[in-house]
C-alpha positions as CSV (number, residue, x, y, z in Angstrom):
1,M,20.8,27.3,29.2
2,T,23.2,26.7,26.3
3,N,24.8,28.6,23.5
4,T,24.6,25.6,21.1
5,P,22.7,26.2,17.9
6,A,19.3,24.5,17.9
7,R,16.5,24.0,15.5
8,L,12.9,24.7,16.4
9,G,10.1,23.4,14.4
10,L,6.5,22.2,14.6
11,D,5.3,18.9,13.3
12,T,3.0,19.5,10.4
13,G,0.7,16.8,11.8
14,E,-0.1,19.1,14.7
15,F,-0.9,22.2,12.6
16,G,-1.8,20.8,9.1
17,Q,-0.1,22.7,6.3
18,D,0.0,26.1,8.0
19,P,3.0,27.9,6.6
20,R,3.7,29.4,10.0
21,A,4.8,25.9,11.1
22,A,8.0,26.1,9.1
23,V,11.1,25.3,10.9
24,I,12.8,28.2,12.6
25,A,16.6,27.7,12.6
26,G,19.2,29.6,14.5
27,A,21.1,29.9,17.8
28,S,19.8,31.6,20.9
29,C,21.8,32.6,24.0
30,L,18.8,31.4,26.0
31,D,18.0,28.1,24.3
32,M,17.0,25.4,26.7
33,A,19.1,22.2,27.2
34,G,17.5,18.9,27.9
35,G,13.9,20.1,27.9
36,Q,14.3,22.4,31.0
37,R,11.2,24.3,31.8
38,G,12.1,26.0,35.1
39,W,10.6,29.2,33.7
40,C,7.0,27.8,34.3
41,E,7.3,25.0,36.8
42,D,5.9,27.1,39.7
43,A,3.0,28.3,37.5
44,L,2.1,24.7,36.5
45,A,2.4,23.5,40.1
46,G,-0.1,26.2,41.2
47,M,-2.8,25.1,38.7
48,P,-5.8,23.3,40.5
49,F,-5.6,20.3,38.2
50,P,-3.0,17.8,37.1
51,C,-0.6,19.1,34.4
52,S,-1.2,17.3,31.1
53,P,2.1,15.8,29.7
54,E,0.8,17.0,26.3
55,L,1.1,20.6,27.5
56,L,4.9,20.4,28.1
57,K,6.0,20.2,24.5
58,P,4.3,23.5,23.3
59,L,5.4,25.3,26.5
60,D,9.0,24.3,25.8
61,R,8.7,25.5,22.2
62,L,6.9,28.7,23.3
63,H,9.8,29.7,25.6
64,A,12.4,28.8,22.9
65,V,10.5,31.0,20.4
66,N,10.3,33.9,22.8
67,S,14.1,33.5,23.4
68,R,14.8,33.6,19.7
69,Q,12.6,36.6,19.2
70,W,14.3,38.4,22.1
71,D,17.6,37.8,20.4
72,A,16.4,38.9,17.0
73,E,15.0,42.1,18.5
74,D,18.4,42.8,20.1
75,R,20.1,42.1,16.7
76,V,17.8,44.4,14.7
77,R,18.7,47.4,17.0
78,Q,22.4,46.9,16.2
79,A,22.0,45.9,12.5
80,E,23.1,47.7,9.4
81,D,20.3,49.1,7.3
82,C,20.7,46.4,4.7
83,E,20.3,43.7,7.4
84,I,17.1,45.0,9.0
85,P,14.5,43.6,6.5
86,A,15.7,40.0,6.9
87,I,15.7,40.3,10.7
88,K,12.3,41.9,10.7
89,R,10.9,39.0,8.6
90,E,12.5,36.6,11.2
91,I,10.7,38.5,14.0
92,D,7.4,38.4,12.2
93,E,7.7,34.6,11.6
94,L,8.7,34.0,15.2
95,N,5.8,36.1,16.4
96,S,3.4,34.2,14.2
97,L,4.7,30.9,15.5
98,R,4.4,32.2,19.0
99,H,0.6,32.8,18.5
100,V,0.2,29.3,17.1
101,L,1.8,27.9,20.2
102,I,-0.3,30.1,22.6
103,E,-3.4,28.8,20.8
104,Q,-2.2,25.2,21.2
105,V,-1.6,25.7,24.9
106,D,-5.1,27.2,25.3
107,R,-6.7,24.3,23.4
108,I,-5.0,21.8,25.7
109,L,-5.8,23.7,28.9
110,G,-9.4,24.2,27.8
111,T,-10.2,20.5,28.4
112,A,-9.8,21.3,32.2
113,W,-12.9,23.5,32.4
114,D,-16.3,24.0,30.8
115,G,-17.1,27.3,29.0
116,N,-20.0,29.1,30.6
117,E,-21.1,32.1,28.5
118,N,-23.1,33.6,31.4
119,V,-20.0,34.5,33.5
120,P,-17.5,37.3,32.9
121,P,-14.4,36.5,30.9
122,L,-10.8,36.8,32.0
123,T,-8.9,39.6,30.4
124,E,-6.6,37.2,28.7
125,S,-6.3,33.4,28.1
126,I,-4.1,31.3,30.3
127,G,-1.9,30.6,27.3
128,S,-1.4,34.3,26.9
129,A,-0.6,34.7,30.6
130,L,2.0,31.9,30.3
131,D,3.5,33.7,27.3
132,R,3.9,36.8,29.4
133,L,5.5,34.7,32.1
134,S,8.0,33.4,29.6
135,V,8.9,36.9,28.4
136,L,9.1,38.2,32.0
137,T,11.5,35.3,32.9
138,L,13.7,36.2,29.9
139,R,13.7,39.8,31.1
140,I,14.9,38.7,34.5
141,V,17.7,36.6,33.0
142,H,18.9,39.6,31.0
143,A,18.5,42.0,33.9
144,E,20.5,39.7,36.2
145,R,23.4,39.9,33.8
146,L,23.6,43.6,34.4
147,V,23.6,43.4,38.2
148,G,27.2,44.3,38.3
149,G,26.2,47.7,36.9
150,G,25.2,49.0,40.3
151,A,22.3,49.4,42.8
152,G,19.8,50.4,40.1
153,A,20.3,47.1,38.4
154,V,19.8,45.1,41.6
155,E,16.6,47.0,42.4
156,R,15.3,46.3,38.8
157,V,15.9,42.6,39.3
158,A,14.1,42.6,42.6
159,I,11.1,44.4,41.0
160,L,11.0,42.0,38.1
161,H,11.0,39.0,40.6
162,R,8.1,40.6,42.5
163,Q,6.2,41.1,39.2
164,R,6.9,37.4,38.3
165,D,5.6,36.2,41.7
166,D,2.4,38.2,41.2
167,L,1.9,36.8,37.7
168,V,2.3,33.2,38.9
169,W,-0.2,33.9,41.6
170,S,-2.6,35.5,39.2
171,I,-2.4,32.5,36.8
172,A,-3.2,30.1,39.7
173,V,-6.2,32.2,40.8
174,A,-7.5,32.5,37.1
175,C,-7.3,28.7,36.7
176,E,-9.3,28.3,39.9
177,D,-11.9,30.7,38.6
178,L,-12.1,28.8,35.3
179,V,-12.4,25.4,37.0
180,S,-15.1,26.6,39.4
181,G,-17.1,28.2,36.6
182,R,-16.8,31.7,38.1
183,R,-15.0,33.0,35.0
184,R,-14.6,31.9,31.4
185,T,-11.8,32.4,28.9
186,P,-12.1,35.3,26.4
187,R,-13.4,34.6,23.0
188,P,-10.6,33.0,20.9
189,E,-11.0,35.0,17.7
190,R,-7.8,36.9,16.8
191,M,-8.2,39.8,14.4
192,K,-4.5,40.5,13.7
193,L,-3.1,39.1,10.5
194,Y,0.5,38.4,9.9
195,G,1.3,39.0,6.2
196,K,-1.0,38.6,3.2
197,S,-1.8,35.6,1.2
198,R,-0.1,35.5,-2.2
199,R,-2.7,33.2,-3.7
């Protein structure tokens, strides 16, 4: 982890001219240095198929976006009234970019299994589960900073680690179910819209 300012963007070649692919600039206390992805290594290792190198780039970006969004949500709670609209717009843009990256992760992972419409779906896609893993990992990092605050903080960290272990296990089992054909991914259509077209 590093405190150095970083820029996070998506190549327009990957997403066409989607305005959500604009560069997000700013510093995060949890930005990753040198492409570290310790937050998801155990989940990737538990998948019943080789990890595609193509998958690592959007996962790195997803975790960085979640880190930036966490920081922005912290800032908005302490901001002056006049600062809140700009930070809220930043949060919306980051959240929109987050969904783009989740969808990219799901597209890459989807090549590892066939979709069978006659079996029950998972409750969420693997990309969404990895996004939850990213957020839970960030929550653990922040909770560990408070451990000096007493026994309650120590217990909270222990609970979060148990929740994380369960989530990693659940992702592995879900991937096994997808590869075996026992389950399928949920339908990809997303109904939530972020902002309105001005055209």
